[in-house]
C-alpha positions in Angstrom: 18.9 117.1 179.4 20.7 114.4 181.2 18.8 112.1 183.6 19.8 109.2 186.3 18.0 106.4 186.5 18.7 104.2 189.9 16.4 101.0 189.6 17.9 97.2 190.2 15.3 95.8 187.9 17.0 95.2 184.4 13.5 94.9 182.6 12.7 98.2 184.2 15.7 99.7 183.6 16.0 98.6 179.5 12.3 99.9 179.0 12.7 103.4 180.8 16.4 103.9 178.9 15.1 103.1 175.6 11.7 105.0 175.9 13.7 108.3 177.5 16.2 107.9 174.6 13.5 108.0 172.1 12.7 111.2 173.5 16.0 112.5 173.2 17.2 112.4 176.8 20.4 110.7 177.7 20.6 108.7 180.5 22.5 107.3 183.0 22.0 104.2 185.3 22.7 102.9 188.7 21.7 99.7 190.1 22.5 100.6 193.8 22.0 103.4 196.4 25.7 103.8 196.7 26.6 104.0 193.0 23.8 106.6 192.5 25.3 108.7 195.2 28.7 108.8 193.8 27.3 109.6 190.4 24.9 112.2 191.4 28.1 113.9 193.2 30.3 113.4 190.0 28.1 114.5 187.4 25.3 117.2 186.8 22.5 115.7 186.0 19.0 117.7 185.0 16.9 114.9 187.2 16.9 111.8 188.9 14.3 109.1 188.6 14.8 107.2 192.0 13.3 103.4 192.8 12.5 103.1 196.6 13.4 99.6 197.3 17.5 99.4 195.9 20.5 97.7 197.4 23.1 99.1 199.7 21.3 102.6 200.2 17.8 102.7 199.8 15.7 105.3 197.6 14.4 107.4 200.6 18.0 107.8 202.5 19.5 108.3 199.1 16.9 111.3 198.8 18.0 112.7 201.9 21.4 112.4 201.8 21.3 114.1 198.2 19.1 117.1 200.1 21.3 117.1 202.9 24.4 117.6 200.4 22.8 120.6 198.7 21.8 119.1 195.4 19.0 120.8 193.9 17.9 118.7 190.8 14.2 117.2 191.0 13.8 113.9 192.0 11.0 111.6 191.0 10.5 108.7 193.3 9.5 105.4 191.5 8.4 102.3 193.8 5.7 99.7 194.1 5.2 100.7 197.4 1.4 102.3 197.3 0.6 103.7 201.0 0.2 107.0 201.8 2.6 106.9 204.8 5.3 105.8 201.7 4.1 108.9 200.0 4.7 111.2 203.0 7.9 109.7 203.6 9.2 110.1 199.9 8.0 113.6 199.7 9.5 114.5 203.2 13.0 113.2 202.2 13.0 115.8 199.6 11.3 114.1 196.7 9.5 116.3 194.0 7.0 113.7 192.7 6.0 110.4 193.2 5.0 107.2 190.7 3.6 103.9 192.0 4.0 100.6 189.8 2.9 99.3 187.3 3.1 102.9 185.9 1.8 104.5 182.6 4.8 105.1 180.3 3.3 108.1 178.4 2.3 109.6 182.1 5.6 109.2 183.4 7.3 110.5 180.8 4.9 113.7 180.9 5.9 113.8 184.6 9.4 113.7 183.9 8.8 116.7 181.3 7.0 118.7 183.9 9.8 118.5 186.4 12.4 119.1 183.9 10.5 122.6 182.8 9.9 123.6 186.7 13.7 122.9 187.0 14.5 125.5 183.8 11.6 128.0 185.4 14.0 130.7 185.4 14.1 130.6 181.7 11.7 133.4 180.1 10.2 130.8 177.3 10.2 127.0 177.3 10.8 127.6 173.3 14.7 127.9 172.5 15.2 130.3 169.7 18.2 131.4 167.4 17.9 133.5 164.2 15.1 131.1 162.8 15.8 128.3 164.5 13.0 127.2 166.9 13.8 123.9 169.6 10.6 122.9 171.7 12.2 121.2 174.6 9.1 119.5 175.6 8.6 117.9 172.1 12.1 117.8 171.3 11.3 119.0 167.9 13.6 121.3 165.9 12.5 123.4 163.1 14.5 126.0 161.0 12.0 128.2 158.9 8.9 125.9 158.2 11.1 123.0 157.9 11.4 120.1 160.8 15.4 119.2 161.3 15.7 115.5 162.1 18.4 115.3 164.5 20.4 112.3 166.1 20.0 112.4 170.3 23.3 113.7 170.4 23.0 116.2 167.9 20.0 117.9 169.1 21.4 117.4 172.7 24.5 119.3 171.9 22.5 122.1 170.5 20.1 122.4 173.4 23.1 122.9 175.3 24.4 125.3 173.5 21.0 127.1 172.9 20.2 127.1 176.9 23.8 128.7 177.8 24.4 131.2 175.0 27.7 133.0 176.2 29.4 129.6 177.7 32.5 127.9 176.1 32.6 124.4 176.3 35.2 122.4 175.9 35.1 118.7 174.3 35.8 117.1 177.4 33.3 119.4 179.1 30.4 118.0 176.3 31.6 114.8 176.9 30.4 114.9 180.7 27.3 116.6 179.8 25.9 114.7 176.7 27.7 111.2 176.9 26.5 108.5 179.7 28.5 107.4 182.1 29.2 104.0 180.5 30.2 105.3 177.2 33.7 106.2 176.8 34.3 108.3 173.2 37.3 109.9 172.2 37.3 113.9 172.0 36.9 113.3 168.2 33.5 112.1 168.8 32.4 115.4 169.9 33.9 117.0 166.8 32.2 114.5 164.5 28.8 115.3 165.9 29.1 119.0 165.9 30.0 118.8 162.1 26.9 116.6 161.5 24.8 119.5 163.5 26.6 122.0 161.4 25.8 119.9 157.9 22.0 119.5 158.9 21.1 123.4 160.1 22.9 124.4 156.6 21.2 121.9 154.5 17.9 123.3 156.1 18.8 126.8 155.0 21.1 128.5 157.7 23.2 130.7 156.4 25.1 131.8 159.5 27.2 128.7 161.4 25.5 128.4 164.8 28.2 127.2 166.5 31.6 128.9 166.6 34.8 127.3 167.0 36.8 129.4 169.7 40.5 127.8 169.2 42.3 126.3 172.2 39.3 126.3 174.1 36.2 124.6 172.7 32.8 125.6 171.2 30.0 128.2 171.6 26.6 129.4 170.4 27.5 132.6 168.0 26.5 136.0 168.6 23.5 136.9 165.9 24.9 138.4 163.0 23.6 142.6 163.0 22.1 141.6 159.9 19.2 139.6 161.5 18.0 143.0 163.4 17.9 144.7 160.1 14.5 146.5 158.8 14.2 144.0 156.1 14.4 141.3 158.3 12.0 142.4 161.0 9.6 143.1 158.2 10.0 139.6 156.9 9.8 138.3 160.5 6.3 140.4 161.3 4.8 139.4 158.0 5.6 136.1 159.0 4.0 135.9 162.3 1.3 137.5 160.6 0.7 134.5 158.3 1.0 132.2 160.9 -1.9 134.0 162.7 -3.7 132.3 159.9 -2.8 129.3 160.0 -5.7 126.8 161.8 -4.7 125.4 165.4 -6.0 122.1 164.3 -3.1 122.2 161.8 -0.4 122.9 164.1 -2.0 120.3 166.5 -2.4 117.8 163.6 1.4 118.1 163.0 2.4 117.8 166.6 0.4 115.2 167.0 1.9 113.2 164.5 5.1 113.6 165.5 4.2 112.6 169.1 2.4 109.2 167.1 5.8 108.3 165.7 7.5 108.7 169.3 4.7 106.6 170.7 5.1 104.4 168.1 8.9 104.0 168.5 8.3 103.2 172.2 5.5 100.7 171.4 8.3 98.7 169.4 10.5 99.0 172.5 7.6 97.4 175.1 7.4 94.8 172.4 10.8 93.9 172.6 11.2 94.1 176.2 8.0 92.1 176.9 9.6 89.1 175.2 12.7 89.4 177.1 10.5 89.6 180.4 9.1 86.3 179.2 12.2 84.6 178.9 13.4 86.2 182.5 10.1 85.2 183.7 10.8 81.4 183.7 14.0 82.1 185.6 12.2 83.7 188.1 10.0 80.6 188.2 12.8 78.3 189.3 13.0 80.2 192.2 9.3 80.2 193.2 9.4 76.3 192.6 12.3 76.1 194.8 10.7 77.9 197.8 7.3 76.3 197.2 9.1 73.0 197.3 11.3 74.0 200.6 8.4 75.4 202.4 6.2 72.2 201.9 9.0 70.2 203.6 9.5 73.3 206.0 13.3 73.6 205.2 12.6 77.1 203.4 15.6 79.3 204.5 15.1 83.1 205.0 17.7 83.9 201.9 15.6 81.8 199.8 12.4 83.6 201.1 13.7 86.8 200.7 15.0 86.2 197.0 11.7 85.1 196.1 10.2 87.9 197.1 12.4 90.3 195.6 11.7 88.5 192.1 8.0 88.8 192.9 8.0 92.7 193.8 10.2 93.3 190.5 7.3 91.4 188.7 4.6 94.2 190.2 6.3 96.6 188.1 7.4 95.3 185.3 4.2 93.7 184.4 1.9 96.7 184.9 4.2 98.6 182.9 4.4 96.6 179.7 0.8 95.7 179.5 -0.4 93.1 181.6 -2.0 94.7 184.7 -3.7 91.8 185.9 -0.4 89.9 186.4 0.9 93.1 188.1 -1.9 92.3 190.6 -0.8 88.5 190.9 2.9 89.3 191.5 1.9 91.7 194.2 -0.3 89.1 196.3 2.7 86.2 195.7 5.0 89.1 197.3 2.7 89.8 200.0 2.6 86.0 200.7 6.3 85.7 200.8 7.0 88.0 203.7 8.3 87.0 206.7 5.6 87.4 208.6 2.8 85.9 206.2 5.2 82.7 204.9 4.4 79.9 207.7 0.8 80.4 208.1 -1.1 77.7 207.1 -1.8 76.9 203.5 0.6 79.6 202.6 2.1 77.1 200.0 -0.9 76.2 198.6 -1.9 80.0 197.6 1.5 81.0 196.3 0.8 77.7 193.8 -2.2 78.7 192.5 -1.1 82.3 192.5 1.9 81.3 190.3 0.1 79.2 188.1 -2.4 82.0 187.4 0.5 84.1 186.6 1.8 81.5 183.9 -1.8 82.0 182.2 -1.4 85.7 182.2 1.7 85.3 180.5 0.6 83.2 177.9 -2.1 85.7 177.0 -1.9 88.6 174.6 -1.5 92.0 176.4 -4.8 93.3 177.5 -6.9 95.3 174.6 -7.7 98.1 177.0 -4.5 98.7 178.2 -3.9 102.5 177.2 0.4 101.8 176.3 -1.1 99.4 173.7 -3.8 101.3 172.0 -1.9 104.6 171.9 -1.0 104.1 168.4 -3.6 102.9 166.3 -2.5 104.8 163.0 -0.9 102.4 160.2 1.3 103.7 158.0 0.7 103.2 154.6 2.8 101.6 151.6 1.8 102.0 148.1 3.2 99.3 145.8 4.0 100.0 142.4 4.0 96.5 140.5 2.0 94.6 138.2 3.4 91.4 140.2 0.2 90.5 141.7 1.6 87.2 143.9 4.7 89.3 145.4 2.2 92.0 146.4 0.7 89.5 147.9 3.3 88.0 149.8 4.1 91.6 150.7 0.6 91.8 152.4 0.4 88.8 154.1 3.9 90.2 155.8 2.3 93.1 156.8 -0.9 91.5 158.6 -0.3 92.9 162.1 2.9 94.9 161.6 1.8 98.5 161.6 1.8 98.8 157.7 -1.6 99.2 155.3 -0.4 98.1 151.6 -2.1 99.5 148.5 -1.3 98.1 145.4 -1.2 100.0 141.8 -0.4 97.8 139.0 0.7 100.7 136.4 2.3 104.3 136.4 -1.1 105.8 135.9 -3.1 104.2 138.6 -0.4 105.1 140.9 -0.7 108.5 140.1 -4.2 108.6 140.8 -3.4 106.5 144.3 -1.1 109.3 145.4 -3.3 112.4 144.4 -6.0 110.9 146.5 -4.5 110.2 149.6 -0.2 110.4 149.7 1.3 107.0 151.1 4.0 107.4 153.6 6.4 105.1 151.5 6.4 103.8 148.1 7.9 100.5 146.5 8.4 101.2 142.9 8.9 98.5 140.5 11.3 99.4 137.5 9.4 97.6 134.9 5.9 96.9 134.1 5.2 93.5 132.0 1.9 94.4 130.6 2.9 98.2 129.4 6.1 100.1 128.3 6.0 102.5 131.0 9.2 102.9 132.5 9.6 102.9 136.5 12.5 105.2 136.5 10.1 108.2 134.2 7.9 107.7 137.7 10.7 107.7 139.8 11.9 111.1 138.3 8.3 112.4 138.4 7.6 111.6 142.2 11.3 112.9 143.4 10.2 116.3 141.5 6.4 116.2 142.6 6.3 114.3 146.2 10.1 114.9 147.3 8.8 114.3 150.8 7.7 110.7 150.2 10.5 108.6 150.3 11.2 105.8 147.2 12.3 102.4 147.3 13.0 100.6 144.1 11.7 97.2 144.2 13.2 95.1 141.3 14.0 91.7 140.0 17.0 93.3 138.2 20.3 93.5 139.4 22.6 95.7 137.1 24.9 98.1 138.0 23.4 100.6 135.7 20.1 100.4 137.4 21.4 101.1 140.7 23.4 104.2 139.4 20.4 105.7 137.7 18.0 105.0 140.7 20.8 106.9 143.1 21.2 109.8 140.8 17.5 110.4 140.7 17.6 109.9 144.6 15.4 106.8 145.3 15.7 106.3 149.2 17.1 102.6 148.6 17.3 99.9 146.0 15.9 96.4 147.1 16.0 92.9 145.1 12.8 91.1 145.0 14.9 87.6 145.9 14.6 89.2 149.7 12.1 88.0 152.1 8.7 90.1 152.2 9.8 90.7 156.2 13.1 92.0 155.4 11.9 94.3 152.8 9.0 95.6 155.3 12.4 96.2 157.6 13.9 98.4 155.5 10.7 100.3 154.8 10.5 100.9 158.6 14.3 101.5 158.8 13.6 104.4 156.2 10.3 105.7 157.7 11.8 105.4 161.4 15.2 107.2 160.8 15.2 110.5 162.7 17.9 111.5 160.6 20.3 110.3 157.8 22.8 108.1 159.3 26.3 109.4 159.5 27.4 105.9 157.8 26.4 102.8 157.4 28.0 99.6 159.0 27.4 95.9 158.1 28.6 93.2 160.4 29.2 89.7 159.6 29.4 87.4 162.6 27.6 83.7 162.9 27.1 84.6 167.1 23.6 86.0 167.1 24.2 87.4 170.4 27.4 89.4 169.7 25.4 90.8 166.5 22.7 91.9 168.9 24.9 93.7 171.3 27.2 95.2 168.4 23.6 97.1 167.1 22.9 98.3 170.5 26.6 99.9 171.0 26.9 101.2 167.3 23.0 102.9 166.8 23.5 105.5 169.5 26.5 106.8 167.5 24.1 107.3 164.6 25.7 104.3 162.9 23.1 102.5 160.7 23.7 98.8 161.5 23.0 95.7 159.3 24.0 92.4 160.9 24.3 89.0 159.1 24.4 85.9 160.7 25.1 83.4 157.6 28.0 84.4 155.3 26.1 82.5 152.6 24.0 85.7 151.8 26.8 88.2 152.0 27.1 89.4 148.6 23.4 89.8 148.6 23.5 92.0 151.8 26.4 93.7 151.1 24.8 95.0 147.4 21.6 95.5 149.0 23.0 97.8 151.8 26.4 99.4 150.5 27.7 100.2 153.9 30.6 102.6 154.4 32.1 100.2 156.9 32.7 96.6 156.7 33.3 94.2 160.3 33.9 91.0 159.5 34.5 87.8 162.0 37.5 85.7 161.2 36.3 82.4 161.9 32.7 81.5 160.7 31.1 78.3 159.3 30.9 78.0 155.3 33.3 81.2 154.7 36.0 82.5 156.8 36.0 86.3 157.3 39.6 86.0 155.5 37.8 84.8 152.2 34.9 87.1 152.0 37.4 90.1 152.6 39.3 88.7 149.5 36.5 88.4 147.6 35.3 92.3 148.4 39.4 93.3 147.4 38.7 91.6 144.2 36.0 93.8 143.0 36.7 97.1 142.2 33.4 98.6 143.5 34.1 97.4 147.1 38.1 97.5 146.7 38.2 100.7 148.6 35.6 99.9 151.2 36.8 99.9 155.2 37.4 96.5 156.6 37.8 96.0 160.3 38.2 92.3 161.8 36.9 90.8 164.9 39.0 87.8 166.6 39.8 85.9 169.5 43.3 84.8 167.6 46.3 87.0 168.2 48.7 84.5 166.8 51.0 86.9 164.3 50.1 84.2 161.2 46.4 84.8 161.8 46.8 88.9 161.7 49.2 88.7 158.7 46.5 86.5 156.9 44.3 89.3 157.7 46.6 92.4 156.2 47.2 90.2 153.5 43.6 89.7 152.6 42.9 93.3 152.9 41.8 94.1 156.4 42.7 98.1 157.4 42.0 97.6 161.1 41.3 94.7 163.7 39.7 94.6 167.0 40.4 91.5 169.6 37.8 89.8 171.5 36.4 90.0 173.6 35.5 93.5 172.4 36.5 96.7 174.5 33.4 99.3 173.8 35.5 102.0 174.0 38.2 100.9 171.4 35.7 99.7 169.0 34.0 102.7 168.9 37.1 104.5 168.3 38.7 102.5 165.4 35.1 102.6 163.7 34.8 106.2 164.1 38.6 106.5 162.8 38.4 104.7 160.1 35.0 106.6 158.6 36.5 110.1 159.3 39.6 109.0 157.0 37.1 107.8 154.4 35.2 110.7 154.5 38.7 112.7 154.2 39.7 110.6 151.4 36.6 111.0 149.5 36.3 114.8 150.3 39.8 115.2 148.7 38.9 112.8 145.5 36.2 115.7 144.7 38.3 118.5 145.6 40.9 117.2 143.0 37.6 116.5 140.3 37.3 119.9 140.7 40.4 121.2 140.4 40.9 119.3 137.1 37.7 120.2 135.5 
């Protein structure tokens, strides 16, 4: 499902985009009405979320323009205006629904789902099916038989596109228009790569028939169901399955959906917490504007431009603060907005009132979010980690680090006590040491047992040893990761969270080393939507430790860094037989031939110039990963032939 979000407040844009992405919605954004009109006329959107007070062309006028031009997609108005006249005006302009800021995020998403269902009312069922495959568009849950599939957002959107249009052939360029955002510029090979990933996950779930059919020279479409699906045997099996499902308690079904929704809410809450921190920094900039306006107001020199700017900043705070769990701050911001209006600003005592409200707003910012906020209390369930280790000091450090992080730590000091704890209440994840000082039991034995009897619980090895033989054996037994005890407790918990939060196995792991923290954050946001698992490192001194812990499929290095340069790190990588084939891509602000020569002599596979052009970087990374996968496939084929 593709949504156009029209909003001029960057905080709200960031929050809604990431929250909707967490629910597998593809979001394009526009910060003014004219740009939104162009996008709506150029692309086929399933829904428009539209703020009323936006530059160039206001939301009401844009809504009228869209309806007069024949656009029928649902429109949800989003604004801080709360009078009945404003609502009537918006609905008469052609809007389908109206939400007032500050909004409850879960309620907004529920309204979006309702509008999307209404827009697809011609479909006979809200559930999409193909053979044993079931897709629930409301919860974005995908199952094959009784097995839940974990798809990336792009894979899910491709699957839904095919199921909703069973006889239509989509070219790769058409799929880029429907699935990818307007700000993304992938090559057509990206479509092929995501379809490969979708096919692989369907096959791993047990599907024996390829759902996506390649129509050579034209594109892809949903394959017609094979005749054997309608055979008496299958019909009988289907009937028996349906009958058996009738006996499943409704509470069990609701519980499984509740867990899925809780995981999704938890993901949204983490986004809210992160954006709340950014809002605090953004608030300091707004205070500067307010202080300037108050100072000029006191001297009688306040010009209309600064007054309007202060009013607009207060208006944006009205929506942002309430949505992010600070409803009292939203109320105060609304009062500041009213005082900055032209008809009020020059009344006696206004400057003092604004100062008092601004002081109150600063105090609210320094407090934690209000506990009664539905958004904050939506998820109270903590995820349990069982630590199997007799090193009580290390366990205590992890317990301290986990305080307030959403994790509950339980410790078992032996394999026997671990088995007892797992049988009583299975944890969400297990951290397992390979050796125990007081007994002779080997952690590898317990790992093999857990992978056989409890395959759904991720087990991460947590060891002070760093021997290659241990790593290979652990990988062979199917552990979810290998963590060295020298890693900080916070990073260990972060690694566990990454394993638990994955919506599907990442297509590849990428490690980025650069001393620019802002660039690292930007690269992470650019690469993660492509299904890439990104590890960033600011300090080159920890390079080898992080490299061996993460085992990346591709390495990105900055050329110039304090301590060790990227060229020196590349030489060290190429000098180690384990990593000699690891693809290495350089980031550099230098285009001199001598620097480029040094990079390739050191062992670089490719390089990208700074400032980075996002489409070029994505294309080069995907191209290099695809070559690596092809090389591995050819090597496996050759091994099979030789054997």
